[in-house]
mmCIF file as gemmi writes it, N, C-alpha and C atoms, coordinates in Angstrom:
data_model
loop_
_atom_site.group_PDB
_atom_site.id
_atom_site.type_symbol
_atom_site.label_atom_id
_atom_site.label_alt_id
_atom_site.label_comp_id
_atom_site.label_asym_id
_atom_site.label_entity_id
_atom_site.label_seq_id
_atom_site.pdbx_PDB_ins_code
_atom_site.Cartn_x
_atom_site.Cartn_y
_atom_site.Cartn_z
_atom_site.occupancy
_atom_site.B_iso_or_equiv
_atom_site.pdbx_formal_charge
_atom_site.auth_seq_id
_atom_site.auth_asym_id
_atom_site.pdbx_PDB_model_num
ATOM 1 N N . MET Axp A 1 ? 102.197 85.21 107.168 1 0 ? 1 A 1
ATOM 2 C CA . MET Axp A 1 ? 103.275 84.725 106.068 1 0 ? 1 A 1
ATOM 3 C C . MET Axp A 1 ? 102.033 84.413 105.126 1 0 ? 1 A 1
ATOM 4 N N . ALA Axp A 2 ? 101.418 83.347 105.151 1 0 ? 2 A 1
ATOM 5 C CA . ALA Axp A 2 ? 100.791 82.703 104.656 1 0 ? 2 A 1
ATOM 6 C C . ALA Axp A 2 ? 99.31 84.186 104.034 1 0 ? 2 A 1
ATOM 7 N N . THR Axp A 3 ? 99.328 84.586 104.472 1 0 ? 3 A 1
ATOM 8 C CA . THR Axp A 3 ? 98.438 85.497 103.961 1 0 ? 3 A 1
ATOM 9 C C . THR Axp A 3 ? 98.92 86.727 103.215 1 0 ? 3 A 1
ATOM 10 N N . GLU Axp A 4 ? 99.998 86.923 103.363 1 0 ? 4 A 1
ATOM 11 C CA . GLU Axp A 4 ? 101.002 88.051 102.42 1 0 ? 4 A 1
ATOM 12 C C . GLU Axp A 4 ? 100.983 87.552 100.588 1 0 ? 4 A 1
ATOM 13 N N . LYS Axp A 5 ? 101.112 85.991 101.065 1 0 ? 5 A 1
ATOM 14 C CA . LYS Axp A 5 ? 101.027 85.134 100.088 1 0 ? 5 A 1
ATOM 15 C C . LYS Axp A 5 ? 99.58 84.784 98.983 1 0 ? 5 A 1
ATOM 16 N N . ILE Axp A 6 ? 98.606 84.656 99.945 1 0 ? 6 A 1
ATOM 17 C CA . ILE Axp A 6 ? 97.575 84.716 99.526 1 0 ? 6 A 1
ATOM 18 C C . ILE Axp A 6 ? 97.252 85.806 98.703 1 0 ? 6 A 1
ATOM 19 N N . LYS Axp A 7 ? 97.495 87.308 99.331 1 0 ? 7 A 1
ATOM 20 C CA . LYS Axp A 7 ? 97.303 88.288 98.965 1 0 ? 7 A 1
ATOM 21 C C . LYS Axp A 7 ? 97.971 89.35 97.635 1 0 ? 7 A 1
ATOM 22 N N . ARG Axp A 8 ? 99.385 88.503 97.774 1 0 ? 8 A 1
ATOM 23 C CA . ARG Axp A 8 ? 99.729 88.835 96.355 1 0 ? 8 A 1
ATOM 24 C C . ARG Axp A 8 ? 99.656 87.633 95.735 1 0 ? 8 A 1
ATOM 25 N N . ILE Axp A 9 ? 99.003 86.8 95.282 1 0 ? 9 A 1
ATOM 26 C CA . ILE Axp A 9 ? 98.629 86.117 94.813 1 0 ? 9 A 1
ATOM 27 C C . ILE Axp A 9 ? 97.096 86.567 93.74 1 0 ? 9 A 1
ATOM 28 N N . THR Axp A 10 ? 96.271 86.769 94.908 1 0 ? 10 A 1
ATOM 29 C CA . THR Axp A 10 ? 94.904 87.215 94.577 1 0 ? 10 A 1
ATOM 30 C C . THR Axp A 10 ? 95.151 88.746 93.712 1 0 ? 10 A 1
ATOM 31 N N . ILE Axp A 11 ? 96.393 89.298 93.979 1 0 ? 11 A 1
ATOM 32 C CA . ILE Axp A 11 ? 96.75 91.192 93.718 1 0 ? 11 A 1
ATOM 33 C C . ILE Axp A 11 ? 96.828 90.309 91.899 1 0 ? 11 A 1
ATOM 34 N N . TRP Axp A 12 ? 97.616 89.245 91.664 1 0 ? 12 A 1
ATOM 35 C CA . TRP Axp A 12 ? 98.242 89.072 90.626 1 0 ? 12 A 1
ATOM 36 C C . TRP Axp A 12 ? 97.212 88.384 89.656 1 0 ? 12 A 1
ATOM 37 N N . VAL Axp A 13 ? 96.589 87.289 90.257 1 0 ? 13 A 1
ATOM 38 C CA . VAL Axp A 13 ? 95.31 87.227 89.616 1 0 ? 13 A 1
ATOM 39 C C . VAL Axp A 13 ? 93.802 88.223 88.737 1 0 ? 13 A 1
ATOM 40 N N . LEU Axp A 14 ? 93.628 88.94 89.853 1 0 ? 14 A 1
ATOM 41 C CA . LEU Axp A 14 ? 93.245 90.308 89.825 1 0 ? 14 A 1
ATOM 42 C C . LEU Axp A 14 ? 93.821 91.137 88.408 1 0 ? 14 A 1
ATOM 43 N N . PHE Axp A 15 ? 95.488 91.148 88.622 1 0 ? 15 A 1
ATOM 44 C CA . PHE Axp A 15 ? 95.652 92.183 87.655 1 0 ? 15 A 1
ATOM 45 C C . PHE Axp A 15 ? 95.992 91.329 85.733 1 0 ? 15 A 1
ATOM 46 N N . ALA Axp A 16 ? 95.567 90.005 86.272 1 0 ? 16 A 1
ATOM 47 C CA . ALA Axp A 16 ? 96.142 89.314 84.568 1 0 ? 16 A 1
ATOM 48 C C . ALA Axp A 16 ? 94.344 89.689 84.084 1 0 ? 16 A 1
ATOM 49 N N . PHE Axp A 17 ? 93.138 89.267 85.114 1 0 ? 17 A 1
ATOM 50 C CA . PHE Axp A 17 ? 91.942 89.346 85.199 1 0 ? 17 A 1
ATOM 51 C C . PHE Axp A 17 ? 92.054 90.864 83.775 1 0 ? 17 A 1
ATOM 52 N N . VAL Axp A 18 ? 92.018 91.931 84.655 1 0 ? 18 A 1
ATOM 53 C CA . VAL Axp A 18 ? 91.887 92.976 84.485 1 0 ? 18 A 1
ATOM 54 C C . VAL Axp A 18 ? 92.277 92.774 82.318 1 0 ? 18 A 1
ATOM 55 N N . LEU Axp A 19 ? 94.094 92.567 82.685 1 0 ? 19 A 1
ATOM 56 C CA . LEU Axp A 19 ? 94.439 93.154 81.131 1 0 ? 19 A 1
ATOM 57 C C . LEU Axp A 19 ? 93.625 92.094 79.979 1 0 ? 19 A 1
ATOM 58 N N . TYR Axp A 20 ? 93.522 90.578 80.738 1 0 ? 20 A 1
ATOM 59 C CA . TYR Axp A 20 ? 92.606 90.138 79.598 1 0 ? 20 A 1
ATOM 60 C C . TYR Axp A 20 ? 91.342 90.827 79.192 1 0 ? 20 A 1
ATOM 61 N N . ALA Axp A 21 ? 90.416 91.272 80.66 1 0 ? 21 A 1
ATOM 62 C CA . ALA Axp A 21 ? 88.969 92.541 79.988 1 0 ? 21 A 1
ATOM 63 C C . ALA Axp A 21 ? 89.255 93.251 79.003 1 0 ? 21 A 1
ATOM 64 N N . ILE Axp A 22 ? 90.537 94.099 79.331 1 0 ? 22 A 1
ATOM 65 C CA . ILE Axp A 22 ? 90.914 94.89 78.376 1 0 ? 22 A 1
ATOM 66 C C . ILE Axp A 22 ? 91.448 94.413 76.772 1 0 ? 22 A 1
ATOM 67 N N . PHE Axp A 23 ? 91.86 93.622 76.922 1 0 ? 23 A 1
ATOM 68 C CA . PHE Axp A 23 ? 92.691 93.055 75.395 1 0 ? 23 A 1
ATOM 69 C C . PHE Axp A 23 ? 91.286 92.287 74.501 1 0 ? 23 A 1
ATOM 70 N N . THR Axp A 24 ? 91.171 91.661 75.253 1 0 ? 24 A 1
ATOM 71 C CA . THR Axp A 24 ? 89.663 91.132 74.484 1 0 ? 24 A 1
ATOM 72 C C . THR Axp A 24 ? 88.009 91.892 74.34 1 0 ? 24 A 1
ATOM 73 N N . SER Axp A 25 ? 88.124 92.762 75.109 1 0 ? 25 A 1
ATOM 74 C CA . SER Axp A 25 ? 87.306 93.902 75.241 1 0 ? 25 A 1
ATOM 75 C C . SER Axp A 25 ? 87.464 95.45 75.273 1 0 ? 25 A 1
ATOM 76 N N . PRO Axp A 26 ? 88.169 95.974 74.421 1 0 ? 26 A 1
ATOM 77 C CA . PRO Axp A 26 ? 88.664 97.479 75.008 1 0 ? 26 A 1
ATOM 78 C C . PRO Axp A 26 ? 87.409 98.54 74.868 1 0 ? 26 A 1
ATOM 79 N N . ASP Axp A 27 ? 86.406 98.203 73.915 1 0 ? 27 A 1
ATOM 80 C CA . ASP Axp A 27 ? 85.703 99.581 73.8 1 0 ? 27 A 1
ATOM 81 C C . ASP Axp A 27 ? 84.825 99.533 75.572 1 0 ? 27 A 1
ATOM 82 N N . LYS Axp A 28 ? 84.003 97.982 75.908 1 0 ? 28 A 1
ATOM 83 C CA . LYS Axp A 28 ? 83.862 98.334 77.017 1 0 ? 28 A 1
ATOM 84 C C . LYS Axp A 28 ? 84.407 98.789 77.859 1 0 ? 28 A 1
ATOM 85 N N . SER Axp A 29 ? 85.568 98.028 78.09 1 0 ? 29 A 1
ATOM 86 C CA . SER Axp A 29 ? 87.042 98.786 79.445 1 0 ? 29 A 1
ATOM 87 C C . SER Axp A 29 ? 86.741 99.995 79.204 1 0 ? 29 A 1
ATOM 88 N N . ALA Axp A 30 ? 87.185 100.835 78.293 1 0 ? 30 A 1
ATOM 89 C CA . ALA Axp A 30 ? 86.618 102.35 78.005 1 0 ? 30 A 1
ATOM 90 C C . ALA Axp A 30 ? 85.357 102.613 78.689 1 0 ? 30 A 1
ATOM 91 N N . ASP Axp A 31 ? 84.602 102.086 78.67 1 0 ? 31 A 1
ATOM 92 C CA . ASP Axp A 31 ? 83.299 102.776 78.97 1 0 ? 31 A 1
ATOM 93 C C . ASP Axp A 31 ? 82.697 102.556 80.437 1 0 ? 31 A 1
ATOM 94 N N . ILE Axp A 32 ? 83.483 101.129 80.809 1 0 ? 32 A 1
ATOM 95 C CA . ILE Axp A 32 ? 83.927 101.213 82.412 1 0 ? 32 A 1
ATOM 96 C C . ILE Axp A 32 ? 84.439 102.568 82.82 1 0 ? 32 A 1
ATOM 97 N N . VAL Axp A 33 ? 85.821 101.978 82.492 1 0 ? 33 A 1
ATOM 98 C CA . VAL Axp A 33 ? 86.414 103.535 83.032 1 0 ? 33 A 1
ATOM 99 C C . VAL Axp A 33 ? 86.146 104.721 83.14 1 0 ? 33 A 1
ATOM 100 N N . ARG Axp A 34 ? 85.42 105.418 81.881 1 0 ? 34 A 1
ATOM 101 C CA . ARG Axp A 34 ? 84.589 106.55 81.936 1 0 ? 34 A 1
ATOM 102 C C . ARG Axp A 34 ? 83.438 106.768 82.964 1 0 ? 34 A 1
ATOM 103 N N . ASN Axp A 35 ? 82.889 105.205 82.808 1 0 ? 35 A 1
ATOM 104 C CA . ASN Axp A 35 ? 81.75 106.008 84.011 1 0 ? 35 A 1
ATOM 105 C C . ASN Axp A 35 ? 82.19 105.998 85.514 1 0 ? 35 A 1
ATOM 106 N N . ILE Axp A 36 ? 83.625 105.23 85.715 1 0 ? 36 A 1
ATOM 107 C CA . ILE Axp A 36 ? 83.924 105.132 86.845 1 0 ? 36 A 1
ATOM 108 C C . ILE Axp A 36 ? 84.69 106.897 87.242 1 0 ? 36 A 1
ATOM 109 N N . TRP Axp A 37 ? 84.724 107.08 86.282 1 0 ? 37 A 1
ATOM 110 C CA . TRP Axp A 37 ? 85.407 108.358 86.36 1 0 ? 37 A 1
ATOM 111 C C . TRP Axp A 37 ? 84.428 109.456 86.587 1 0 ? 37 A 1
ATOM 112 N N . ASP Axp A 38 ? 83.407 109.456 85.91 1 0 ? 38 A 1
ATOM 113 C CA . ASP Axp A 38 ? 82.211 109.997 85.892 1 0 ? 38 A 1
ATOM 114 C C . ASP Axp A 38 ? 81.704 110.111 87.157 1 0 ? 38 A 1
ATOM 115 N N . LEU Axp A 39 ? 81.769 108.882 87.897 1 0 ? 39 A 1
ATOM 116 C CA . LEU Axp A 39 ? 81.491 108.664 89.102 1 0 ? 39 A 1
ATOM 117 C C . LEU Axp A 39 ? 81.963 109.262 90.115 1 0 ? 39 A 1
ATOM 118 N N . LEU Axp A 40 ? 82.914 108.976 90.093 1 0 ? 40 A 1
ATOM 119 C CA . LEU Axp A 40 ? 83.993 110.043 90.783 1 0 ? 40 A 1
ATOM 120 C C . LEU Axp A 40 ? 84.104 111.952 90.955 1 0 ? 40 A 1
ATOM 121 N N . ALA Axp A 41 ? 84.115 111.792 89.907 1 0 ? 41 A 1
ATOM 122 C CA . ALA Axp A 41 ? 83.955 113.502 89.757 1 0 ? 41 A 1
ATOM 123 C C . ALA Axp A 41 ? 82.661 113.752 89.693 1 0 ? 41 A 1
ATOM 124 N N . SER Axp A 42 ? 81.464 113.402 89.297 1 0 ? 42 A 1
ATOM 125 C CA . SER Axp A 42 ? 80.321 113.66 90.539 1 0 ? 42 A 1
ATOM 126 C C . SER Axp A 42 ? 80.217 113.742 91.846 1 0 ? 42 A 1
ATOM 127 N N . GLY Axp A 43 ? 80.91 112.423 92.277 1 0 ? 43 A 1
ATOM 128 C CA . GLY Axp A 43 ? 81.29 112.233 94.083 1 0 ? 43 A 1
ATOM 129 C C . GLY Axp A 43 ? 82.348 113.591 94.461 1 0 ? 43 A 1
ATOM 130 N N . VAL Axp A 44 ? 83.288 113.985 93.814 1 0 ? 44 A 1
ATOM 131 C CA . VAL Axp A 44 ? 83.67 115.277 94.457 1 0 ? 44 A 1
ATOM 132 C C . VAL Axp A 44 ? 83.093 116.666 94.317 1 0 ? 44 A 1
ATOM 133 N N . GLU Axp A 45 ? 82.082 116.875 93.081 1 0 ? 45 A 1
ATOM 134 C CA . GLU Axp A 45 ? 81.717 118.102 92.897 1 0 ? 45 A 1
ATOM 135 C C . GLU Axp A 45 ? 80.908 117.692 93.667 1 0 ? 45 A 1
ATOM 136 N N . ASN Axp A 46 ? 79.754 116.94 94.355 1 0 ? 46 A 1
ATOM 137 C CA . ASN Axp A 46 ? 78.684 117.189 95.481 1 0 ? 46 A 1
ATOM 138 C C . ASN Axp A 46 ? 79.582 117.207 96.776 1 0 ? 46 A 1
ATOM 139 N N . MET Axp A 47 ? 80.739 116.822 96.488 1 0 ? 47 A 1
ATOM 140 C CA . MET Axp A 47 ? 81.034 117.227 98.31 1 0 ? 47 A 1
ATOM 141 C C . MET Axp A 47 ? 81.515 118.582 98.236 1 0 ? 47 A 1
ATOM 142 N N . GLY Axp A 48 ? 82.294 119.191 96.862 1 0 ? 48 A 1
ATOM 143 C CA . GLY Axp A 48 ? 82.409 120.38 97.328 1 0 ? 48 A 1
ATOM 144 C C . GLY Axp A 48 ? 80.585 121.694 97.327 1 0 ? 48 A 1
ATOM 145 N N . ASP Axp A 49 ? 79.714 120.957 96.777 1 0 ? 49 A 1
ATOM 146 C CA . ASP Axp A 49 ? 78.353 121.829 97.049 1 0 ? 49 A 1
ATOM 147 C C . ASP Axp A 49 ? 78.375 121.36 98.366 1 0 ? 49 A 1
ATOM 148 N N . PHE Axp A 50 ? 78.173 120.646 99.002 1 0 ? 50 A 1
ATOM 149 C CA . PHE Axp A 50 ? 77.567 120.573 100.11 1 0 ? 50 A 1
ATOM 150 C C . PHE Axp A 50 ? 78.995 121.222 101.413 1 0 ? 50 A 1
ATOM 151 N N . PHE Axp A 51 ? 80.216 121.405 101.014 1 0 ? 51 A 1
ATOM 152 C CA . PHE Axp A 51 ? 80.917 122.067 101.849 1 0 ? 51 A 1
ATOM 153 C C . PHE Axp A 51 ? 80.487 123.7 101.678 1 0 ? 51 A 1
ATOM 154 N N . LYS Axp A 52 ? 80.342 123.486 100.767 1 0 ? 52 A 1
ATOM 155 C CA . LYS Axp A 52 ? 79.606 125.561 100.621 1 0 ? 52 A 1
ATOM 156 C C . LYS Axp A 52 ? 78.771 125.811 101.061 1 0 ? 52 A 1
ATOM 157 N N . ALA Axp A 53 ? 77.482 124.621 101.157 1 0 ? 53 A 1
ATOM 158 C CA . ALA Axp A 53 ? 76.21 124.944 101.563 1 0 ? 53 A 1
ATOM 159 C C . ALA Axp A 53 ? 76.585 125.268 103.33 1 0 ? 53 A 1
ATOM 160 N N . ILE Axp A 54 ? 77.75 124.196 103.553 1 0 ? 54 A 1
ATOM 161 C CA . ILE Axp A 54 ? 77.788 124.268 105.598 1 0 ? 54 A 1
ATOM 162 C C . ILE Axp A 54 ? 78.568 126.085 105.384 1 0 ? 54 A 1
ATOM 163 N N . ILE Axp A 55 ? 79.365 126.475 104.562 1 0 ? 55 A 1
ATOM 164 C CA . ILE Axp A 55 ? 80.081 127.522 105.152 1 0 ? 55 A 1
ATOM 165 C C . ILE Axp A 55 ? 79.096 128.613 104.452 1 0 ? 55 A 1
ATOM 166 N N . GLY Axp A 56 ? 78.171 128.426 103.636 1 0 ? 56 A 1
ATOM 167 C CA . GLY Axp A 56 ? 77.728 129.562 103.715 1 0 ? 56 A 1
ATOM 168 C C . GLY Axp A 56 ? 78.279 130.589 102.361 1 0 ? 56 A 1
ATOM 169 N N . LYS Axp A 57 ? 78.562 129.765 101.754 1 0 ? 57 A 1
ATOM 170 C CA . LYS Axp A 57 ? 79.192 131.124 100.141 1 0 ? 57 A 1
ATOM 171 C C . LYS Axp A 57 ? 78.89 130.375 99.117 1 0 ? 57 A 1
């Protein structure tokens, strides 16, 4: 029961921090989101290349 409460408080604090970061520095926040998106897209592309190499196509 106590861990659920701590988890909920932690999530709310993290959410509040994200909102604070977005409102105080929207340009940096946009750059961070863009970089994370590029990283994820690159990872998916590399996984596709890996499986293509395994299949041999």
